[in-house]
C-alpha positions in Angstrom: 271.3 119.9 195.9 272.0 118.5 192.2 269.4 117.9 189.7 269.4 114.3 188.1 268.3 113.3 185.0 266.2 110.3 184.7 264.3 110.5 181.2 265.6 112.1 178.3 263.5 112.7 175.0 262.7 114.8 172.2 259.5 115.4 169.9 260.2 117.9 166.7 256.9 119.8 166.4 258.2 121.5 163.5 259.2 118.8 161.1 262.2 120.9 159.9 265.0 120.5 162.7 267.9 118.4 161.1 269.7 117.9 164.4 268.7 119.2 168.1 270.4 119.9 171.2 268.8 118.0 174.1 268.4 120.4 177.0 269.4 118.2 180.2 269.7 121.4 183.1 271.9 118.5 185.4 273.4 115.5 184.8 272.5 112.2 183.6 271.9 109.5 186.0 272.7 106.1 185.3 269.4 103.9 185.3 268.0 106.7 183.3 265.4 106.3 180.3 266.4 107.1 176.8 263.5 107.4 174.6 264.2 108.0 170.6 262.0 107.9 168.3 261.2 106.5 164.6 262.3 109.2 162.5 265.6 109.9 164.9 269.0 109.0 166.0 270.6 109.7 169.6 274.4 110.6 170.2 276.0 111.2 173.1 278.7 113.9 172.6 281.3 115.3 175.0 284.2 117.3 174.8 284.1 118.2 171.3 283.4 114.4 170.0 280.1 111.5 169.6 280.5 108.8 171.3 277.7 106.4 171.3 275.0 106.2 168.9 271.2 104.7 170.1 268.6 103.8 167.6 264.9 104.0 167.8 263.3 102.7 170.7 263.5 103.4 174.8 266.7 102.4 176.6 267.9 102.0 179.9 270.9 103.7 180.2 273.6 101.4 182.0 277.7 100.5 181.9 276.4 97.9 179.6 274.9 99.8 176.5 276.8 102.5 176.7 280.3 101.3 176.3 282.3 104.9 175.7 280.4 106.2 178.1 282.0 103.5 180.7 285.0 105.6 180.1 284.0 109.0 181.4 281.6 107.5 184.1 283.1 107.3 188.5 281.0 104.1 190.0 281.8 105.1 193.7 277.5 104.9 193.9 277.3 101.0 192.8 276.8 101.2 189.4 274.3 104.6 189.8 276.8 107.8 189.2 275.3 110.4 187.5 277.5 111.7 185.1 277.7 115.0 182.4 277.3 114.8 178.8 275.2 116.0 176.0 272.7 114.1 174.2 272.1 115.1 170.5 268.9 114.4 168.3 269.4 113.7 164.6 266.2 113.9 162.3 266.7 110.5 159.9 264.1 112.5 157.4 265.0 113.1 153.7 264.7 117.2 153.7 263.8 117.7 150.4 262.9 121.9 150.6 267.0 122.6 151.1 267.5 125.6 149.0 271.5 126.5 146.7 272.0 129.7 144.6 274.8 132.0 143.8 275.6 135.0 146.2 277.4 136.4 143.4 277.5 135.8 139.6 280.1 132.9 138.4 282.4 133.6 135.6 281.9 131.8 132.8 284.2 131.7 129.5 281.5 131.3 127.0 282.5 130.5 123.1 280.2 133.3 121.5 280.3 135.8 123.8 283.4 135.4 125.5 283.8 135.7 129.0 280.3 136.7 130.9 278.8 135.9 134.5 276.2 133.5 135.6 273.7 133.4 138.0 272.1 129.9 138.9 269.7 128.9 141.8 267.8 125.1 142.3 266.8 122.7 144.9 267.6 119.6 146.5 267.2 116.9 149.2 269.5 115.6 151.9 269.5 113.4 154.9 272.1 112.2 157.5 273.5 108.9 157.0 276.0 108.8 159.8 274.9 110.3 162.6 278.5 110.3 164.3 280.7 111.8 161.3 277.6 114.4 161.5 277.4 115.2 164.6 281.9 115.7 165.0 281.8 117.3 161.4 279.2 120.0 161.9 278.2 120.3 165.0 282.2 119.3 166.4 283.9 121.3 164.6 281.9 124.0 162.8 279.5 124.8 165.5 276.3 124.2 163.2 273.4 122.9 165.5 270.2 123.5 162.9 269.0 122.7 159.8 269.5 126.2 158.3 273.0 126.0 159.5 273.7 122.9 157.7 272.0 124.6 154.3 274.1 128.0 154.2 276.9 125.9 154.5 276.5 122.8 152.1 274.8 125.4 149.4 278.2 126.8 149.6 279.8 123.5 148.9 277.5 123.4 145.3 278.5 126.8 144.3 282.5 126.1 144.5 281.7 122.8 142.2 279.8 125.0 139.7 282.1 126.5 137.5 284.0 123.7 137.2 280.8 121.6 136.1 280.5 124.3 133.2 283.2 124.4 132.0 283.9 120.6 131.4 279.8 120.9 130.3 279.2 123.4 128.2 280.6 126.0 125.5 278.4 128.9 125.3 275.1 129.9 127.4 273.4 129.6 123.8 273.1 125.5 124.6 271.8 125.7 128.1 268.6 124.5 127.3 269.7 121.1 126.2 273.0 120.3 128.5 270.6 121.7 131.7 269.8 117.4 133.0 273.4 116.6 131.8 274.6 119.8 133.9 272.4 118.8 136.8 273.8 115.0 136.9 277.2 116.0 136.7 276.9 118.4 139.8 275.4 115.9 141.9 277.7 113.6 141.3 280.5 115.7 141.8 279.1 116.9 145.2 278.1 113.7 146.5 281.4 113.4 147.6 281.4 116.7 149.5 278.2 115.8 151.0 280.0 112.2 152.4 282.5 113.7 154.2 279.7 115.5 156.5 278.0 112.0 157.3 274.9 113.6 154.7 273.4 111.5 151.5 272.5 113.9 148.6 269.4 112.5 147.8 268.4 114.5 145.0 269.3 117.4 142.7 267.9 120.3 140.6 268.7 122.8 138.8 265.9 125.1 138.3 267.8 128.4 136.5 271.1 129.3 134.6 270.9 133.0 133.6 273.4 135.3 131.8 273.3 139.1 132.5 270.8 141.0 131.2 272.5 142.8 127.8 273.6 139.3 127.2 270.0 138.6 127.1 269.4 141.1 125.4 271.8 140.7 122.4 270.2 136.5 122.4 267.0 138.0 121.6 268.5 140.5 119.1 269.9 137.7 117.4 266.9 135.6 117.6 265.0 138.6 116.3 267.7 138.6 113.2 267.3 135.3 112.5 263.3 135.3 111.9 263.8 138.4 109.7 265.8 137.0 107.1 266.0 139.1 104.4 267.3 142.5 105.5 266.8 144.8 102.5 263.0 143.1 102.0 262.5 143.6 105.6 263.1 147.3 105.5 260.9 147.8 102.8 258.4 146.4 104.3 258.6 148.2 107.6 258.5 151.4 105.5 255.3 150.4 103.8 254.0 149.5 107.2 254.6 152.9 108.1 253.0 154.8 105.4 250.0 152.4 105.7 249.8 154.0 109.3 250.3 157.5 108.7 247.8 157.0 106.3 245.5 155.7 108.6 246.2 158.5 111.3 243.4 161.2 111.5 245.1 162.7 115.3 247.0 165.4 112.9 244.4 167.2 111.7 244.7 169.0 108.1 247.5 168.4 107.2 248.0 164.3 108.5 244.2 164.0 106.6 246.5 165.3 103.3 249.3 163.3 104.1 246.6 160.0 104.6 245.1 160.9 101.2 247.9 161.5 99.7 249.9 158.2 101.0 246.8 156.1 100.4 246.1 157.1 96.9 250.0 156.7 95.6 250.2 152.9 97.8 248.6 151.4 95.1 251.6 153.0 92.5 254.0 152.2 95.2 253.8 148.5 96.5 254.2 147.1 93.1 257.9 149.1 92.6 258.4 148.6 96.4 258.0 144.5 96.3 259.8 144.6 92.8 262.8 146.1 94.6 263.0 143.6 97.3 262.9 140.8 94.9 265.5 142.4 92.5 267.6 142.7 96.0 267.1 139.1 97.1 267.9 138.1 93.3 271.1 140.0 93.8 272.1 137.9 96.9 271.1 134.5 95.6 273.2 135.2 92.8 270.2 135.9 90.3 271.8 139.3 88.5 269.1 141.3 89.0 269.7 145.3 89.9 269.7 146.5 93.4 266.5 148.6 94.4 267.6 151.7 93.6 267.1 153.7 97.1 267.8 154.3 100.5 265.7 153.8 103.0 266.0 156.3 105.9 266.1 154.6 109.3 264.9 157.5 110.9 262.1 158.4 109.2 261.8 155.5 106.5 261.5 158.4 103.6 263.4 156.4 100.4 266.5 158.4 99.0 268.2 157.9 96.1 271.0 155.3 95.7 273.9 157.3 97.2 272.5 159.9 99.0 274.6 160.7 101.9 271.8 162.2 103.8 268.0 162.0 104.0 266.5 164.4 102.2 264.0 164.6 104.8 264.8 164.7 108.4 268.8 165.1 107.7 269.8 161.4 109.3 273.2 160.6 107.9 272.9 157.6 105.0 276.1 156.2 105.0 276.2 152.6 104.8 278.0 150.9 108.0 281.2 148.6 107.4 281.4 145.5 109.2 284.8 145.5 110.9 284.8 141.6 110.8 283.0 140.4 107.4 283.4 143.7 105.5 280.1 143.9 104.2 277.7 146.7 104.0 275.4 147.2 106.4 272.0 149.3 106.4 272.3 152.6 108.1 271.5 152.6 111.8 272.3 149.0 111.8 274.3 147.3 115.1 274.7 144.1 114.1 275.9 142.9 110.8 273.5 141.4 108.4 275.7 139.1 107.0 278.0 137.5 109.7 275.8 138.5 112.8 278.5 139.9 115.1 278.2 143.4 117.2 279.3 146.3 114.3 280.5 148.3 117.1 283.0 145.8 119.0 286.4 146.7 119.3 288.9 144.0 117.3 291.8 143.3 119.0 295.3 143.8 116.4 296.8 141.1 118.2 294.2 137.7 118.0 291.5 139.4 115.9 289.3 138.6 119.0 285.7 140.5 119.8 285.8 143.2 122.7 282.7 145.1 123.7 282.6 148.6 122.4 285.0 150.8 125.1 286.7 147.6 126.4 290.8 149.0 127.3 292.1 145.9 126.7 291.8 142.6 125.2 289.5 139.8 127.0 291.3 137.2 125.6 295.0 138.0 124.7 295.1 141.3 127.2 296.8 143.3 124.7 295.8 147.0 124.7 292.9 148.1 122.5 292.8 151.7 120.9 
């Protein structure tokens, strides 16, 4: 004997379900009670199409209040005929803990670092605005019936729009901190219409972070450190003085180290004025003061002072030749990785065709595609 459904209702005990299919287990009887909670819609669904929508309250299913269902109901039993249809309950609340993020980094053309890849993630809040549109496009066409499926589909839409928004609002990742709010608002406006096509309203949208690759972050940190150093010559002399001071205080080397300590400690008083004078002379020369340059070269490996013009360190044999920047032709101390004058990577490969800077080891120019020697 066929089972007829007389009461249809659903309670969301978790508060996390966006859409729920009522499992009838039989045919729905005309005159059955449909119970819809204050935070719900009930949508009748049949043959891949959403039919009548019921708001909050208790509804008695009759041929008067289900006009669209009338088309699929046979009435051989005096208006009490059973009928088959699926009932979906739609949660009307705002879902606030929806997450989005890039599965793979997105490509971004940076004005400072050329082509780099960025990762991004954040949160958003959404709710169903049009239950029929939502059921037709998600349940009917996508086969999605839970909030996790809605989240997975909508976050892909967000990421798809991210690259366009970054290209229109950002020139370099160095300016990210200034434009977070602008990028967030622009991305929200861009995907709002995409959500509306599926009967969803994008209530809030947030970007938690946009991060460049680790190697780019290291370059940014190095640039910041160089900017904080200021005068490179003075900084090298200061580091040499600190190294000698630490050597004088280190008792771990036994008698030899103790002797060195005494020697360094005794000589510090006489050496410091000369080092300070050398730093001042170098700074005057860079500033146009006409002072003489320091008459020694500090070894980048052991900090030993060598005569000006020396090619190798007298203490450890490390080459002391200055490095010429391929971009501005400025002379840099031995061991330097970034030019003290223009800040660019000394070991970058310069494209002979368009003069663009490329990372060391690059075979083809990232700007024009020319082959690099």
